[in-house]
C-alpha positions in Angstrom: -6.2 -1.7 4.8 -5.3 -3.7 1.7 -4.5 -1.9 -1.5 -7.8 -3.0 -3.0 -9.6 -1.4 -0.1 -8.4 2.1 -0.7 -11.6 4.0 -1.1 -12.4 5.6 -4.4 -12.9 8.9 -2.6 -9.4 8.8 -1.1 -8.1 8.0 -4.6 -9.9 11.0 -6.0 -8.7 13.4 -3.3 -5.1 12.1 -3.8 -5.3 12.5 -7.6 -6.5 16.1 -7.2 -3.5 16.9 -4.9 -1.1 15.4 -7.5 -2.7 16.8 -10.7 -1.9 20.4 -9.9 -2.7 21.8 -13.3 -6.0 19.8 -13.5 -5.3 18.4 -16.9 -6.2 14.8 -15.9 -2.5 13.7 -16.0 0.1 13.5 -13.2 3.5 14.3 -14.5 7.0 13.7 -13.0 7.2 17.4 -12.4 3.9 17.5 -10.5 5.0 14.5 -8.3 8.3 16.3 -7.4 6.5 19.6 -6.8 4.0 18.0 -4.4 6.7 16.3 -2.4 8.5 19.7 -2.2 5.2 21.3 -1.1 4.9 19.0 1.9 8.5 19.8 2.9 10.3 16.9 1.3 12.7 16.3 -1.5 12.6 13.8 -4.4 15.2 13.5 -7.1 14.3 13.5 -10.7 15.5 9.8 -10.9 13.2 8.8 -7.9 10.2 10.5 -9.4 10.8 9.1 -12.9 11.2 5.6 -11.3 7.9 5.8 -9.5 6.2 7.2 -12.6 7.6 4.4 -14.8 6.2 1.7 -12.5 2.7 3.1 -12.7 2.6 4.4 -16.3 1.2 1.6 -18.4 0.9 3.4 -21.7 4.2 5.3 -21.5 2.6 8.6 -22.5 4.7 10.5 -19.9 1.8 11.0 -17.5 -0.3 9.1 -15.1 -4.0 9.3 -15.8 -6.7 8.4 -13.2 -6.9 4.7 -14.3 -3.1 4.3 -13.7 -3.1 6.4 -10.5 -4.1 3.6 -8.1 -0.7 2.0 -8.8 1.2 5.3 -8.3 -0.7 6.0 -5.0 0.3 2.5 -3.7 3.9 3.2 -4.5 3.8 6.6 -2.8 2.2 5.2 0.3 4.8 2.5 0.6 5.0 -0.6 2.7 1.7 -1.9 4.0 2.9 -2.3 7.7 4.2 1.3 7.9 1.1 2.6 6.1 -1.2 0.8 8.6 0.4 2.6 11.5 0.1 5.9 9.7 -3.6 5.2 8.9 -4.3 4.3 12.5 -2.7 7.6 13.7 -4.9 9.5 11.2 -8.0 7.7 12.5 -7.2 8.6 16.1 -7.5 12.3 15.1 -10.3 11.9 12.5 -12.9 11.7 15.3 -16.0 11.5 13.2 -14.4 9.1 10.7 -15.3 11.1 7.6 -11.8 10.9 6.1 -10.8 14.5 7.0 -9.3 16.1 10.0 -10.7 19.5 11.0 -9.3 22.1 13.3 -12.0 21.2 15.8 -10.9 17.5 15.8 -7.3 18.5 16.1 -8.1 20.7 19.0 -10.1 18.0 20.8 -7.2 15.6 20.5 -4.6 18.2 21.6 -6.9 19.3 24.5 -6.6 15.7 25.9 -2.8 15.8 25.6 -0.5 17.0 28.3 2.3 17.4 25.8 1.0 20.8 24.6 1.2 23.4 27.3 0.8 26.6 25.4 -2.4 27.8 23.7 -4.0 24.6 22.5 -6.1 26.4 19.8 -3.0 27.9 18.3 -1.3 24.5 18.4 -4.3 22.9 16.6 -4.3 25.6 13.9 -0.5 25.2 13.5 -0.9 21.4 13.1 -3.7 21.8 10.5 -1.7 24.5 8.6 1.3 22.1 8.4 -0.7 19.2 7.1 -3.2 21.0 4.9 -1.4 20.8 1.6 -4.2 22.2 -0.6 -5.2 24.7 2.0 -8.9 23.9 2.0 -9.2 24.0 5.8 -9.1 20.3 6.5 -6.6 17.5 6.2 -7.3 14.5 4.0 -5.6 11.1 4.5 -3.5 11.7 1.3 -2.2 15.0 2.7 -1.5 13.4 6.1 0.5 10.5 4.7 2.4 12.7 2.2 3.5 15.0 5.0 4.2 12.1 7.4 6.4 10.1 4.9 8.1 12.8 2.8 8.6 15.9 5.1 12.3 16.2 6.1 12.5 16.3 9.9 
């Protein structure tokens, strides 16, 4: 998936995750808070560097028109991202761009790795990945947790 091919819906979902106060601008603080929310850590310098690359008008925030650039920076190298996207698609069984508890359960049920209660495991996986707690996992949530959560 080339940068230009990032679907508008994915961009909208990602923007909503980042714009936590819903004011139409993503700030350095919101970027850092989201990375912390997924279990990662980003320094003030790293966050400011990413913001500077994407902020065309230097107004201190990233609006929706500038967000595509920030999202590309956050997602990182294309080869790595392709692998992550393929992993997401393996679990997004109906291809609608979201992973549900049922889809996670279906994938876990086919896997010998999980030996305990598979429904509990599926719920745990969704809970860990569902950053905005809407009951399903979008690709933006998936890649943020994948890339930024400290192991």
